[in-house]
Chimera marker file (.cmm) of the C-alpha trace (Angstrom):
<marker_set name="trace">
<marker id="1" x="23.942" y="98.598" z="19.726" r="1" g="1" b="0" radius="0.5"/>
<marker id="2" x="25.476" y="95.561" z="22.302" r="1" g="1" b="0" radius="0.5"/>
<marker id="3" x="28.907" y="97.526" z="24.163" r="1" g="1" b="0" radius="0.5"/>
<marker id="4" x="30.898" y="94.298" z="21.864" r="1" g="1" b="0" radius="0.5"/>
<marker id="5" x="29.499" y="95.588" z="19.029" r="1" g="1" b="0" radius="0.5"/>
<marker id="6" x="30.561" y="98.902" z="19.556" r="1" g="1" b="0" radius="0.5"/>
<marker id="7" x="33.567" y="98.574" z="20.695" r="1" g="1" b="0" radius="0.5"/>
<marker id="8" x="34.255" y="96.377" z="17.408" r="1" g="1" b="0" radius="0.5"/>
<marker id="9" x="33.573" y="99.255" z="15.055" r="1" g="1" b="0" radius="0.5"/>
<marker id="10" x="35.683" y="101.743" z="16.786" r="1" g="1" b="0" radius="0.5"/>
<marker id="11" x="38.818" y="102.558" z="14.295" r="1" g="1" b="0" radius="0.5"/>
<marker id="12" x="41.756" y="102.921" z="14.600" r="1" g="1" b="0" radius="0.5"/>
<marker id="13" x="41.915" y="106.756" z="15.285" r="1" g="1" b="0" radius="0.5"/>
<marker id="14" x="39.433" y="106.220" z="16.977" r="1" g="1" b="0" radius="0.5"/>
<marker id="15" x="41.390" y="103.918" z="19.852" r="1" g="1" b="0" radius="0.5"/>
<marker id="16" x="44.205" y="106.321" z="19.721" r="1" g="1" b="0" radius="0.5"/>
<marker id="17" x="42.529" y="109.086" z="20.765" r="1" g="1" b="0" radius="0.5"/>
<marker id="18" x="40.638" y="107.031" z="23.755" r="1" g="1" b="0" radius="0.5"/>
<marker id="19" x="43.958" y="105.927" z="24.318" r="1" g="1" b="0" radius="0.5"/>
<marker id="20" x="45.746" y="109.361" z="23.924" r="1" g="1" b="0" radius="0.5"/>
<marker id="21" x="45.263" y="110.895" z="27.202" r="1" g="1" b="0" radius="0.5"/>
<marker id="22" x="46.995" y="107.815" z="28.684" r="1" g="1" b="0" radius="0.5"/>
<marker id="23" x="50.147" y="107.981" z="27.101" r="1" g="1" b="0" radius="0.5"/>
<marker id="24" x="50.060" y="111.726" z="28.000" r="1" g="1" b="0" radius="0.5"/>
<marker id="25" x="49.891" y="110.975" z="31.493" r="1" g="1" b="0" radius="0.5"/>
<marker id="26" x="52.668" y="109.330" z="31.493" r="1" g="1" b="0" radius="0.5"/>
<marker id="27" x="54.758" y="111.370" z="29.097" r="1" g="1" b="0" radius="0.5"/>
<marker id="28" x="53.451" y="114.028" z="31.455" r="1" g="1" b="0" radius="0.5"/>
<marker id="29" x="54.315" y="111.640" z="35.016" r="1" g="1" b="0" radius="0.5"/>
<marker id="30" x="58.531" y="111.023" z="33.188" r="1" g="1" b="0" radius="0.5"/>
<marker id="31" x="58.554" y="114.796" z="32.389" r="1" g="1" b="0" radius="0.5"/>
<marker id="32" x="58.190" y="114.805" z="36.596" r="1" g="1" b="0" radius="0.5"/>
<marker id="33" x="59.610" y="112.664" z="37.443" r="1" g="1" b="0" radius="0.5"/>
<marker id="34" x="62.882" y="113.759" z="35.837" r="1" g="1" b="0" radius="0.5"/>
<marker id="35" x="62.440" y="116.710" z="36.914" r="1" g="1" b="0" radius="0.5"/>
<marker id="36" x="61.973" y="116.332" z="39.876" r="1" g="1" b="0" radius="0.5"/>
<marker id="37" x="65.327" y="114.032" z="40.200" r="1" g="1" b="0" radius="0.5"/>
<marker id="38" x="66.915" y="116.810" z="38.813" r="1" g="1" b="0" radius="0.5"/>
<marker id="39" x="65.498" y="119.643" z="42.369" r="1" g="1" b="0" radius="0.5"/>
<marker id="40" x="66.927" y="116.536" z="44.174" r="1" g="1" b="0" radius="0.5"/>
<marker id="41" x="70.396" y="116.845" z="42.304" r="1" g="1" b="0" radius="0.5"/>
<marker id="42" x="70.384" y="120.447" z="42.664" r="1" g="1" b="0" radius="0.5"/>
<marker id="43" x="68.972" y="120.733" z="45.251" r="1" g="1" b="0" radius="0.5"/>
<marker id="44" x="72.257" y="122.506" z="46.802" r="1" g="1" b="0" radius="0.5"/>
<marker id="45" x="72.746" y="124.856" z="44.010" r="1" g="1" b="0" radius="0.5"/>
<marker id="46" x="68.701" y="125.969" z="44.776" r="1" g="1" b="0" radius="0.5"/>
<marker id="47" x="68.669" y="127.181" z="48.260" r="1" g="1" b="0" radius="0.5"/>
<marker id="48" x="72.616" y="129.894" z="47.698" r="1" g="1" b="0" radius="0.5"/>
<marker id="49" x="69.799" y="130.871" z="44.358" r="1" g="1" b="0" radius="0.5"/>
<marker id="50" x="66.919" y="131.120" z="46.310" r="1" g="1" b="0" radius="0.5"/>
<marker id="51" x="66.867" y="129.479" z="50.267" r="1" g="1" b="0" radius="0.5"/>
<marker id="52" x="63.761" y="130.824" z="50.988" r="1" g="1" b="0" radius="0.5"/>
<marker id="53" x="61.276" y="129.313" z="47.858" r="1" g="1" b="0" radius="0.5"/>
<marker id="54" x="60.784" y="125.703" z="45.916" r="1" g="1" b="0" radius="0.5"/>
<marker id="55" x="62.518" y="125.779" z="42.560" r="1" g="1" b="0" radius="0.5"/>
<marker id="56" x="60.155" y="126.103" z="40.130" r="1" g="1" b="0" radius="0.5"/>
<marker id="57" x="60.108" y="123.500" z="37.192" r="1" g="1" b="0" radius="0.5"/>
<marker id="58" x="61.485" y="125.740" z="34.761" r="1" g="1" b="0" radius="0.5"/>
<marker id="59" x="64.689" y="127.283" z="36.413" r="1" g="1" b="0" radius="0.5"/>
<marker id="60" x="65.510" y="123.388" z="37.441" r="1" g="1" b="0" radius="0.5"/>
<marker id="61" x="65.516" y="122.595" z="33.943" r="1" g="1" b="0" radius="0.5"/>
<marker id="62" x="67.803" y="126.136" z="32.682" r="1" g="1" b="0" radius="0.5"/>
<marker id="63" x="69.939" y="125.820" z="36.106" r="1" g="1" b="0" radius="0.5"/>
<marker id="64" x="70.688" y="122.419" z="34.525" r="1" g="1" b="0" radius="0.5"/>
<marker id="65" x="70.939" y="122.574" z="30.691" r="1" g="1" b="0" radius="0.5"/>
<marker id="66" x="73.210" y="125.220" z="32.148" r="1" g="1" b="0" radius="0.5"/>
<marker id="67" x="75.947" y="122.926" z="33.878" r="1" g="1" b="0" radius="0.5"/>
<marker id="68" x="75.708" y="120.666" z="30.570" r="1" g="1" b="0" radius="0.5"/>
<marker id="69" x="76.805" y="123.354" z="28.522" r="1" g="1" b="0" radius="0.5"/>
<marker id="70" x="79.565" y="124.328" z="31.816" r="1" g="1" b="0" radius="0.5"/>
<marker id="71" x="80.424" y="120.766" z="31.236" r="1" g="1" b="0" radius="0.5"/>
<marker id="72" x="80.563" y="119.927" z="27.267" r="1" g="1" b="0" radius="0.5"/>
<marker id="73" x="82.900" y="122.914" z="26.968" r="1" g="1" b="0" radius="0.5"/>
<marker id="74" x="85.843" y="122.020" z="29.596" r="1" g="1" b="0" radius="0.5"/>
<marker id="75" x="85.584" y="118.431" z="28.848" r="1" g="1" b="0" radius="0.5"/>
<marker id="76" x="85.748" y="119.850" z="24.809" r="1" g="1" b="0" radius="0.5"/>
<marker id="77" x="82.404" y="118.499" z="24.324" r="1" g="1" b="0" radius="0.5"/>
<marker id="78" x="80.725" y="121.267" z="22.409" r="1" g="1" b="0" radius="0.5"/>
<marker id="79" x="78.547" y="118.632" z="20.270" r="1" g="1" b="0" radius="0.5"/>
<marker id="80" x="79.303" y="115.817" z="20.585" r="1" g="1" b="0" radius="0.5"/>
<marker id="81" x="77.213" y="113.794" z="21.879" r="1" g="1" b="0" radius="0.5"/>
<marker id="82" x="77.435" y="112.500" z="25.837" r="1" g="1" b="0" radius="0.5"/>
<marker id="83" x="77.948" y="108.054" z="25.295" r="1" g="1" b="0" radius="0.5"/>
<marker id="84" x="74.446" y="106.773" z="25.902" r="1" g="1" b="0" radius="0.5"/>
<marker id="85" x="74.341" y="104.550" z="29.473" r="1" g="1" b="0" radius="0.5"/>
<marker id="86" x="72.705" y="101.095" z="29.991" r="1" g="1" b="0" radius="0.5"/>
<marker id="87" x="70.075" y="102.240" z="31.381" r="1" g="1" b="0" radius="0.5"/>
<marker id="88" x="69.057" y="105.209" z="28.166" r="1" g="1" b="0" radius="0.5"/>
<marker id="89" x="69.161" y="102.054" z="25.864" r="1" g="1" b="0" radius="0.5"/>
<marker id="90" x="67.596" y="100.713" z="29.005" r="1" g="1" b="0" radius="0.5"/>
<marker id="91" x="64.805" y="103.000" z="28.281" r="1" g="1" b="0" radius="0.5"/>
<marker id="92" x="64.788" y="103.484" z="24.538" r="1" g="1" b="0" radius="0.5"/>
<marker id="93" x="63.994" y="100.174" z="24.255" r="1" g="1" b="0" radius="0.5"/>
<marker id="94" x="61.444" y="100.588" z="26.791" r="1" g="1" b="0" radius="0.5"/>
<marker id="95" x="59.637" y="103.292" z="24.427" r="1" g="1" b="0" radius="0.5"/>
<marker id="96" x="59.917" y="101.372" z="21.124" r="1" g="1" b="0" radius="0.5"/>
<marker id="97" x="58.229" y="98.490" z="22.448" r="1" g="1" b="0" radius="0.5"/>
<marker id="98" x="54.926" y="100.304" z="24.213" r="1" g="1" b="0" radius="0.5"/>
<marker id="99" x="54.964" y="100.967" z="20.326" r="1" g="1" b="0" radius="0.5"/>
<marker id="100" x="55.421" y="98.743" z="19.194" r="1" g="1" b="0" radius="0.5"/>
<marker id="101" x="52.540" y="97.447" z="21.517" r="1" g="1" b="0" radius="0.5"/>
<marker id="102" x="50.625" y="100.306" z="21.126" r="1" g="1" b="0" radius="0.5"/>
<marker id="103" x="50.529" y="99.171" z="17.580" r="1" g="1" b="0" radius="0.5"/>
<marker id="104" x="49.153" y="95.748" z="17.157" r="1" g="1" b="0" radius="0.5"/>
<marker id="105" x="46.405" y="96.605" z="20.293" r="1" g="1" b="0" radius="0.5"/>
<marker id="106" x="44.865" y="99.254" z="17.511" r="1" g="1" b="0" radius="0.5"/>
<marker id="107" x="45.022" y="97.101" z="14.306" r="1" g="1" b="0" radius="0.5"/>
<marker id="108" x="44.057" y="94.367" z="16.492" r="1" g="1" b="0" radius="0.5"/>
<marker id="109" x="41.294" y="94.232" z="18.530" r="1" g="1" b="0" radius="0.5"/>
<marker id="110" x="41.532" y="95.062" z="22.331" r="1" g="1" b="0" radius="0.5"/>
<marker id="111" x="38.896" y="96.066" z="24.873" r="1" g="1" b="0" radius="0.5"/>
<marker id="112" x="39.422" y="98.873" z="26.084" r="1" g="1" b="0" radius="0.5"/>
<marker id="113" x="39.843" y="97.605" z="29.789" r="1" g="1" b="0" radius="0.5"/>
<marker id="114" x="42.848" y="95.429" z="29.334" r="1" g="1" b="0" radius="0.5"/>
<marker id="115" x="44.372" y="98.445" z="27.070" r="1" g="1" b="0" radius="0.5"/>
<marker id="116" x="43.983" y="100.469" z="29.860" r="1" g="1" b="0" radius="0.5"/>
<marker id="117" x="45.432" y="98.453" z="32.297" r="1" g="1" b="0" radius="0.5"/>
<marker id="118" x="47.755" y="96.719" z="30.208" r="1" g="1" b="0" radius="0.5"/>
<marker id="119" x="49.813" y="100.781" z="30.048" r="1" g="1" b="0" radius="0.5"/>
<marker id="120" x="49.162" y="101.517" z="33.456" r="1" g="1" b="0" radius="0.5"/>
<marker id="121" x="51.333" y="98.167" z="33.613" r="1" g="1" b="0" radius="0.5"/>
<marker id="122" x="52.985" y="99.211" z="31.854" r="1" g="1" b="0" radius="0.5"/>
<marker id="123" x="53.435" y="102.823" z="33.462" r="1" g="1" b="0" radius="0.5"/>
<marker id="124" x="54.183" y="100.948" z="36.904" r="1" g="1" b="0" radius="0.5"/>
<marker id="125" x="57.057" y="99.384" z="35.748" r="1" g="1" b="0" radius="0.5"/>
<marker id="126" x="59.041" y="101.699" z="34.540" r="1" g="1" b="0" radius="0.5"/>
<marker id="127" x="58.604" y="104.128" z="37.302" r="1" g="1" b="0" radius="0.5"/>
<marker id="128" x="59.869" y="101.488" z="39.693" r="1" g="1" b="0" radius="0.5"/>
<marker id="129" x="62.605" y="100.983" z="37.571" r="1" g="1" b="0" radius="0.5"/>
<marker id="130" x="63.524" y="104.370" z="37.288" r="1" g="1" b="0" radius="0.5"/>
<marker id="131" x="62.839" y="104.493" z="41.003" r="1" g="1" b="0" radius="0.5"/>
<marker id="132" x="65.669" y="101.385" z="40.810" r="1" g="1" b="0" radius="0.5"/>
<marker id="133" x="68.013" y="103.219" z="38.831" r="1" g="1" b="0" radius="0.5"/>
<marker id="134" x="68.166" y="106.200" z="40.936" r="1" g="1" b="0" radius="0.5"/>
<marker id="135" x="68.730" y="104.687" z="44.519" r="1" g="1" b="0" radius="0.5"/>
<marker id="136" x="71.481" y="102.649" z="43.280" r="1" g="1" b="0" radius="0.5"/>
<marker id="137" x="72.739" y="105.268" z="41.265" r="1" g="1" b="0" radius="0.5"/>
<marker id="138" x="72.949" y="107.561" z="44.595" r="1" g="1" b="0" radius="0.5"/>
<marker id="139" x="74.298" y="104.487" z="46.509" r="1" g="1" b="0" radius="0.5"/>
<marker id="140" x="77.152" y="103.847" z="43.544" r="1" g="1" b="0" radius="0.5"/>
<marker id="141" x="77.681" y="107.605" z="43.755" r="1" g="1" b="0" radius="0.5"/>
<marker id="142" x="78.441" y="107.661" z="46.885" r="1" g="1" b="0" radius="0.5"/>
<marker id="143" x="80.477" y="104.313" z="47.609" r="1" g="1" b="0" radius="0.5"/>
<marker id="144" x="82.651" y="106.160" z="45.101" r="1" g="1" b="0" radius="0.5"/>
<marker id="145" x="83.435" y="109.005" z="46.926" r="1" g="1" b="0" radius="0.5"/>
<marker id="146" x="83.509" y="107.767" z="50.561" r="1" g="1" b="0" radius="0.5"/>
<marker id="147" x="86.787" y="105.789" z="48.460" r="1" g="1" b="0" radius="0.5"/>
<marker id="148" x="88.027" y="108.594" z="46.571" r="1" g="1" b="0" radius="0.5"/>
<marker id="149" x="91.999" y="109.718" z="47.998" r="1" g="1" b="0" radius="0.5"/>
<marker id="150" x="92.285" y="113.208" z="48.504" r="1" g="1" b="0" radius="0.5"/>
<marker id="151" x="94.129" y="115.370" z="45.940" r="1" g="1" b="0" radius="0.5"/>
<marker id="152" x="95.557" y="118.693" z="46.127" r="1" g="1" b="0" radius="0.5"/>
<marker id="153" x="94.705" y="119.925" z="43.102" r="1" g="1" b="0" radius="0.5"/>
<marker id="154" x="91.503" y="122.196" z="43.539" r="1" g="1" b="0" radius="0.5"/>
<marker id="155" x="88.424" y="122.212" z="40.729" r="1" g="1" b="0" radius="0.5"/>
<marker id="156" x="86.730" y="125.079" z="40.344" r="1" g="1" b="0" radius="0.5"/>
<marker id="157" x="83.617" y="124.420" z="42.053" r="1" g="1" b="0" radius="0.5"/>
<marker id="158" x="80.751" y="124.966" z="40.011" r="1" g="1" b="0" radius="0.5"/>
<marker id="159" x="77.605" y="127.959" z="41.376" r="1" g="1" b="0" radius="0.5"/>
<marker id="160" x="75.219" y="128.149" z="38.598" r="1" g="1" b="0" radius="0.5"/>
<marker id="161" x="74.769" y="132.411" z="37.433" r="1" g="1" b="0" radius="0.5"/>
<link id1="1" id2="2" r="1" g="1" b="0" radius="0.2"/>
<link id1="2" id2="3" r="1" g="1" b="0" radius="0.2"/>
<link id1="3" id2="4" r="1" g="1" b="0" radius="0.2"/>
<link id1="4" id2="5" r="1" g="1" b="0" radius="0.2"/>
<link id1="5" id2="6" r="1" g="1" b="0" radius="0.2"/>
<link id1="6" id2="7" r="1" g="1" b="0" radius="0.2"/>
<link id1="7" id2="8" r="1" g="1" b="0" radius="0.2"/>
<link id1="8" id2="9" r="1" g="1" b="0" radius="0.2"/>
<link id1="9" id2="10" r="1" g="1" b="0" radius="0.2"/>
<link id1="10" id2="11" r="1" g="1" b="0" radius="0.2"/>
<link id1="11" id2="12" r="1" g="1" b="0" radius="0.2"/>
<link id1="12" id2="13" r="1" g="1" b="0" radius="0.2"/>
<link id1="13" id2="14" r="1" g="1" b="0" radius="0.2"/>
<link id1="14" id2="15" r="1" g="1" b="0" radius="0.2"/>
<link id1="15" id2="16" r="1" g="1" b="0" radius="0.2"/>
<link id1="16" id2="17" r="1" g="1" b="0" radius="0.2"/>
<link id1="17" id2="18" r="1" g="1" b="0" radius="0.2"/>
<link id1="18" id2="19" r="1" g="1" b="0" radius="0.2"/>
<link id1="19" id2="20" r="1" g="1" b="0" radius="0.2"/>
<link id1="20" id2="21" r="1" g="1" b="0" radius="0.2"/>
<link id1="21" id2="22" r="1" g="1" b="0" radius="0.2"/>
<link id1="22" id2="23" r="1" g="1" b="0" radius="0.2"/>
<link id1="23" id2="24" r="1" g="1" b="0" radius="0.2"/>
<link id1="24" id2="25" r="1" g="1" b="0" radius="0.2"/>
<link id1="25" id2="26" r="1" g="1" b="0" radius="0.2"/>
<link id1="26" id2="27" r="1" g="1" b="0" radius="0.2"/>
<link id1="27" id2="28" r="1" g="1" b="0" radius="0.2"/>
<link id1="28" id2="29" r="1" g="1" b="0" radius="0.2"/>
<link id1="29" id2="30" r="1" g="1" b="0" radius="0.2"/>
<link id1="30" id2="31" r="1" g="1" b="0" radius="0.2"/>
<link id1="31" id2="32" r="1" g="1" b="0" radius="0.2"/>
<link id1="32" id2="33" r="1" g="1" b="0" radius="0.2"/>
<link id1="33" id2="34" r="1" g="1" b="0" radius="0.2"/>
<link id1="34" id2="35" r="1" g="1" b="0" radius="0.2"/>
<link id1="35" id2="36" r="1" g="1" b="0" radius="0.2"/>
<link id1="36" id2="37" r="1" g="1" b="0" radius="0.2"/>
<link id1="37" id2="38" r="1" g="1" b="0" radius="0.2"/>
<link id1="38" id2="39" r="1" g="1" b="0" radius="0.2"/>
<link id1="39" id2="40" r="1" g="1" b="0" radius="0.2"/>
<link id1="40" id2="41" r="1" g="1" b="0" radius="0.2"/>
<link id1="41" id2="42" r="1" g="1" b="0" radius="0.2"/>
<link id1="42" id2="43" r="1" g="1" b="0" radius="0.2"/>
<link id1="43" id2="44" r="1" g="1" b="0" radius="0.2"/>
<link id1="44" id2="45" r="1" g="1" b="0" radius="0.2"/>
<link id1="45" id2="46" r="1" g="1" b="0" radius="0.2"/>
<link id1="46" id2="47" r="1" g="1" b="0" radius="0.2"/>
<link id1="47" id2="48" r="1" g="1" b="0" radius="0.2"/>
<link id1="48" id2="49" r="1" g="1" b="0" radius="0.2"/>
<link id1="49" id2="50" r="1" g="1" b="0" radius="0.2"/>
<link id1="50" id2="51" r="1" g="1" b="0" radius="0.2"/>
<link id1="51" id2="52" r="1" g="1" b="0" radius="0.2"/>
<link id1="52" id2="53" r="1" g="1" b="0" radius="0.2"/>
<link id1="53" id2="54" r="1" g="1" b="0" radius="0.2"/>
<link id1="54" id2="55" r="1" g="1" b="0" radius="0.2"/>
<link id1="55" id2="56" r="1" g="1" b="0" radius="0.2"/>
<link id1="56" id2="57" r="1" g="1" b="0" radius="0.2"/>
<link id1="57" id2="58" r="1" g="1" b="0" radius="0.2"/>
<link id1="58" id2="59" r="1" g="1" b="0" radius="0.2"/>
<link id1="59" id2="60" r="1" g="1" b="0" radius="0.2"/>
<link id1="60" id2="61" r="1" g="1" b="0" radius="0.2"/>
<link id1="61" id2="62" r="1" g="1" b="0" radius="0.2"/>
<link id1="62" id2="63" r="1" g="1" b="0" radius="0.2"/>
<link id1="63" id2="64" r="1" g="1" b="0" radius="0.2"/>
<link id1="64" id2="65" r="1" g="1" b="0" radius="0.2"/>
<link id1="65" id2="66" r="1" g="1" b="0" radius="0.2"/>
<link id1="66" id2="67" r="1" g="1" b="0" radius="0.2"/>
<link id1="67" id2="68" r="1" g="1" b="0" radius="0.2"/>
<link id1="68" id2="69" r="1" g="1" b="0" radius="0.2"/>
<link id1="69" id2="70" r="1" g="1" b="0" radius="0.2"/>
<link id1="70" id2="71" r="1" g="1" b="0" radius="0.2"/>
<link id1="71" id2="72" r="1" g="1" b="0" radius="0.2"/>
<link id1="72" id2="73" r="1" g="1" b="0" radius="0.2"/>
<link id1="73" id2="74" r="1" g="1" b="0" radius="0.2"/>
<link id1="74" id2="75" r="1" g="1" b="0" radius="0.2"/>
<link id1="75" id2="76" r="1" g="1" b="0" radius="0.2"/>
<link id1="76" id2="77" r="1" g="1" b="0" radius="0.2"/>
<link id1="77" id2="78" r="1" g="1" b="0" radius="0.2"/>
<link id1="78" id2="79" r="1" g="1" b="0" radius="0.2"/>
<link id1="79" id2="80" r="1" g="1" b="0" radius="0.2"/>
<link id1="80" id2="81" r="1" g="1" b="0" radius="0.2"/>
<link id1="81" id2="82" r="1" g="1" b="0" radius="0.2"/>
<link id1="82" id2="83" r="1" g="1" b="0" radius="0.2"/>
<link id1="83" id2="84" r="1" g="1" b="0" radius="0.2"/>
<link id1="84" id2="85" r="1" g="1" b="0" radius="0.2"/>
<link id1="85" id2="86" r="1" g="1" b="0" radius="0.2"/>
<link id1="86" id2="87" r="1" g="1" b="0" radius="0.2"/>
<link id1="87" id2="88" r="1" g="1" b="0" radius="0.2"/>
<link id1="88" id2="89" r="1" g="1" b="0" radius="0.2"/>
<link id1="89" id2="90" r="1" g="1" b="0" radius="0.2"/>
<link id1="90" id2="91" r="1" g="1" b="0" radius="0.2"/>
<link id1="91" id2="92" r="1" g="1" b="0" radius="0.2"/>
<link id1="92" id2="93" r="1" g="1" b="0" radius="0.2"/>
<link id1="93" id2="94" r="1" g="1" b="0" radius="0.2"/>
<link id1="94" id2="95" r="1" g="1" b="0" radius="0.2"/>
<link id1="95" id2="96" r="1" g="1" b="0" radius="0.2"/>
<link id1="96" id2="97" r="1" g="1" b="0" radius="0.2"/>
<link id1="97" id2="98" r="1" g="1" b="0" radius="0.2"/>
<link id1="98" id2="99" r="1" g="1" b="0" radius="0.2"/>
<link id1="99" id2="100" r="1" g="1" b="0" radius="0.2"/>
<link id1="100" id2="101" r="1" g="1" b="0" radius="0.2"/>
<link id1="101" id2="102" r="1" g="1" b="0" radius="0.2"/>
<link id1="102" id2="103" r="1" g="1" b="0" radius="0.2"/>
<link id1="103" id2="104" r="1" g="1" b="0" radius="0.2"/>
<link id1="104" id2="105" r="1" g="1" b="0" radius="0.2"/>
<link id1="105" id2="106" r="1" g="1" b="0" radius="0.2"/>
<link id1="106" id2="107" r="1" g="1" b="0" radius="0.2"/>
<link id1="107" id2="108" r="1" g="1" b="0" radius="0.2"/>
<link id1="108" id2="109" r="1" g="1" b="0" radius="0.2"/>
<link id1="109" id2="110" r="1" g="1" b="0" radius="0.2"/>
<link id1="110" id2="111" r="1" g="1" b="0" radius="0.2"/>
<link id1="111" id2="112" r="1" g="1" b="0" radius="0.2"/>
<link id1="112" id2="113" r="1" g="1" b="0" radius="0.2"/>
<link id1="113" id2="114" r="1" g="1" b="0" radius="0.2"/>
<link id1="114" id2="115" r="1" g="1" b="0" radius="0.2"/>
<link id1="115" id2="116" r="1" g="1" b="0" radius="0.2"/>
<link id1="116" id2="117" r="1" g="1" b="0" radius="0.2"/>
<link id1="117" id2="118" r="1" g="1" b="0" radius="0.2"/>
<link id1="118" id2="119" r="1" g="1" b="0" radius="0.2"/>
<link id1="119" id2="120" r="1" g="1" b="0" radius="0.2"/>
<link id1="120" id2="121" r="1" g="1" b="0" radius="0.2"/>
<link id1="121" id2="122" r="1" g="1" b="0" radius="0.2"/>
<link id1="122" id2="123" r="1" g="1" b="0" radius="0.2"/>
<link id1="123" id2="124" r="1" g="1" b="0" radius="0.2"/>
<link id1="124" id2="125" r="1" g="1" b="0" radius="0.2"/>
<link id1="125" id2="126" r="1" g="1" b="0" radius="0.2"/>
<link id1="126" id2="127" r="1" g="1" b="0" radius="0.2"/>
<link id1="127" id2="128" r="1" g="1" b="0" radius="0.2"/>
<link id1="128" id2="129" r="1" g="1" b="0" radius="0.2"/>
<link id1="129" id2="130" r="1" g="1" b="0" radius="0.2"/>
<link id1="130" id2="131" r="1" g="1" b="0" radius="0.2"/>
<link id1="131" id2="132" r="1" g="1" b="0" radius="0.2"/>
<link id1="132" id2="133" r="1" g="1" b="0" radius="0.2"/>
<link id1="133" id2="134" r="1" g="1" b="0" radius="0.2"/>
<link id1="134" id2="135" r="1" g="1" b="0" radius="0.2"/>
<link id1="135" id2="136" r="1" g="1" b="0" radius="0.2"/>
<link id1="136" id2="137" r="1" g="1" b="0" radius="0.2"/>
<link id1="137" id2="138" r="1" g="1" b="0" radius="0.2"/>
<link id1="138" id2="139" r="1" g="1" b="0" radius="0.2"/>
<link id1="139" id2="140" r="1" g="1" b="0" radius="0.2"/>
<link id1="140" id2="141" r="1" g="1" b="0" radius="0.2"/>
<link id1="141" id2="142" r="1" g="1" b="0" radius="0.2"/>
<link id1="142" id2="143" r="1" g="1" b="0" radius="0.2"/>
<link id1="143" id2="144" r="1" g="1" b="0" radius="0.2"/>
<link id1="144" id2="145" r="1" g="1" b="0" radius="0.2"/>
<link id1="145" id2="146" r="1" g="1" b="0" radius="0.2"/>
<link id1="146" id2="147" r="1" g="1" b="0" radius="0.2"/>
<link id1="147" id2="148" r="1" g="1" b="0" radius="0.2"/>
<link id1="148" id2="149" r="1" g="1" b="0" radius="0.2"/>
<link id1="149" id2="150" r="1" g="1" b="0" radius="0.2"/>
<link id1="150" id2="151" r="1" g="1" b="0" radius="0.2"/>
<link id1="151" id2="152" r="1" g="1" b="0" radius="0.2"/>
<link id1="152" id2="153" r="1" g="1" b="0" radius="0.2"/>
<link id1="153" id2="154" r="1" g="1" b="0" radius="0.2"/>
<link id1="154" id2="155" r="1" g="1" b="0" radius="0.2"/>
<link id1="155" id2="156" r="1" g="1" b="0" radius="0.2"/>
<link id1="156" id2="157" r="1" g="1" b="0" radius="0.2"/>
<link id1="157" id2="158" r="1" g="1" b="0" radius="0.2"/>
<link id1="158" id2="159" r="1" g="1" b="0" radius="0.2"/>
<link id1="159" id2="160" r="1" g="1" b="0" radius="0.2"/>
<link id1="160" id2="161" r="1" g="1" b="0" radius="0.2"/>
</marker_set>
């Protein structure tokens, strides 16, 4: 039996089974990238808590959750969703587009190699966009900090403990 004939006989379930590890790797990469960005943002706090050790992923997430809860309590937004940014809207649209593409590929008989190349392309585009967004956000924050006039009011310094 030729390989082309075998590929045509694959059911949607079998195609999804083949595609699942690729999609799972993309998901894990997104999670790890986000945790890495959180680790960089909270780096000073980790130095105060554990100066001689690298924080684990769970530590990063716990401190980030604690910080967000404190912020929400201070602003009186407990139970209310955060306003969505353009970047979040873009990511949601990108994810929906990727999901639709996967559905299309499973319905139509597209070669597995083509599917893998397309999924890898989407993953690279998303990673590049996330990195550029992170750089732009960092530059904007730095510029804002330089242009803010000094205030006489003292705000409490956030500590994760």
